[in-house]
C-alpha positions in Angstrom: -21.1 -67.2 -59.4 -23.5 -70.1 -59.1 -25.3 -70.7 -55.9 -25.1 -74.2 -54.4 -28.2 -76.4 -53.9 -27.2 -76.8 -50.2 -27.1 -73.0 -49.6 -30.5 -72.6 -51.3 -32.0 -75.3 -49.2 -30.5 -73.7 -46.1 -32.1 -70.4 -46.9 -35.4 -72.0 -47.7 -35.4 -73.7 -44.3 -34.5 -70.5 -42.5 -37.4 -68.7 -44.2 -40.0 -71.4 -44.0 -41.9 -69.5 -41.2 -42.5 -66.8 -43.8 -44.6 -69.0 -46.1 -44.1 -70.8 -49.4 -40.8 -69.2 -50.3 -39.3 -70.3 -53.6 -36.2 -69.5 -55.7 -35.7 -68.9 -59.4 -32.3 -68.7 -61.1 -31.2 -65.3 -62.5 -27.9 -64.1 -63.8 -25.8 -66.7 -62.0 -27.6 -66.2 -58.8 -31.2 -66.8 -57.5 -34.2 -64.6 -56.8 -36.0 -65.3 -53.5 -39.8 -65.0 -53.9 -42.9 -65.2 -51.8 -45.9 -65.3 -54.1 -44.8 -63.1 -57.0 -42.7 -60.7 -55.0 -38.9 -61.0 -55.3 -37.8 -59.7 -51.9 -34.3 -61.2 -51.9 -31.5 -62.3 -54.1 -28.6 -64.7 -53.6 -25.3 -64.3 -55.3 -22.1 -66.1 -54.4 -23.6 -67.9 -51.3 -24.7 -64.5 -49.9 -28.3 -63.5 -49.2 -29.5 -60.0 -49.9 -32.9 -58.4 -49.0 -34.7 -55.5 -50.7 -34.3 -52.2 -48.9 -35.6 -48.7 -49.0 -35.6 -45.8 -46.6 -37.6 -47.7 -44.0 -35.2 -50.6 -43.5 -31.8 -49.4 -44.8 -30.7 -48.2 -41.4 -31.1 -51.7 -40.0 -28.5 -52.9 -42.5 -26.2 -49.9 -42.1 -26.3 -50.4 -38.3 -24.8 -53.9 -38.9 -22.2 -52.4 -41.4 -23.9 -54.3 -44.3 -24.0 -52.8 -47.7 -25.7 -53.2 -51.1 -25.0 -55.9 -53.6 -22.5 -54.4 -56.1 -21.3 -55.6 -59.5 -18.9 -54.5 -62.2 -20.6 -53.1 -65.3 -19.2 -53.6 -68.8 -17.7 -50.1 -68.9 -15.8 -50.8 -65.7 -18.0 -48.8 -63.4 -19.5 -50.3 -60.3 -23.3 -50.7 -60.1 -25.4 -51.5 -57.1 -28.9 -52.8 -56.4 -31.3 -51.9 -53.6 -30.6 -55.3 -52.1 -28.4 -55.3 -49.0 -26.5 -58.2 -47.5 -28.2 -59.9 -44.7 -26.1 -60.1 -41.5 -24.8 -63.6 -40.9 -25.9 -63.5 -37.2 -29.5 -63.7 -38.4 -28.9 -67.3 -39.5 -28.7 -68.2 -35.8 -32.1 -66.5 -35.2 -34.6 -67.5 -37.9 -37.4 -65.6 -36.2 -35.4 -62.3 -36.5 -34.4 -63.3 -40.1 -38.1 -63.7 -40.9 -38.8 -60.2 -39.4 -36.2 -58.7 -41.7 -37.6 -60.6 -44.6 -41.1 -59.3 -43.8 -39.8 -55.7 -43.9 -38.3 -56.4 -47.4 -41.7 -57.9 -48.5 -43.4 -54.7 -47.4 -40.9 -52.7 -49.5 -41.7 -54.9 -52.5 -45.4 -54.6 -52.0 -45.1 -50.8 -52.1 -42.9 -51.0 -55.2 -45.5 -53.1 -56.9 -48.3 -50.8 -55.8 -46.4 -47.8 -57.2 -45.9 -49.6 -60.6 -49.6 -50.4 -60.7 -50.5 -46.8 -60.0 -48.2 -45.6 -62.8 -49.6 -48.1 -65.2 -53.1 -47.0 -64.4 -52.2 -43.4 -65.0 -50.7 -44.3 -68.4 -53.8 -46.2 -69.3 -56.0 -43.3 -68.2 -54.0 -40.8 -70.3 -54.2 -43.1 -73.3 -58.0 -43.5 -72.9 -58.4 -39.7 -72.7 -56.2 -39.1 -75.7 -57.6 -42.1 -77.6 -59.3 -41.0 -80.9 -57.6 -37.6 -81.1 -54.2 -39.4 -81.1 -55.3 -41.7 -83.9 -56.6 -38.8 -86.1 -53.4 -36.9 -85.5 -51.3 -39.9 -86.6 -53.4 -40.4 -89.8 -53.1 -36.7 -90.7 -49.3 -36.9 -90.2 -49.1 -39.8 -92.6 -51.0 -38.2 -95.4 -48.9 -36.5 -98.0 -49.3 -32.8 -98.3 -51.5 -31.5 -101.2 -49.7 -30.0 -104.1 -51.2 -26.7 -105.5 
């Protein structure tokens, strides 16, 4: 379901205290970004923020749940983005606090991805020449006696 320009503008106004928030279309909705971190999504005129164990209880205390969608096989999938309580639109300062928590979650996610990538590069560097020699030997045809 497409997101209206009016709703996007409303959310940008609500989050302006956070910094230069921008949106980018995705799968019929919009990703909500600060810098290169997507900390929120909008689908069907509903805002969702990224959650983990640190901030999930805030949403559950407000009876808010994750964004869900129907998969091709009929199962229901969900994302780690929870619906933002509507009451926060009346209190932009608190909305920004919730957004900051989601940004912290995304900063940690990004740090974890970088750490994993660094480990992969380190393993490849250690295995470097040995791996290439093993591949060459595997490609050579066996000698016939």
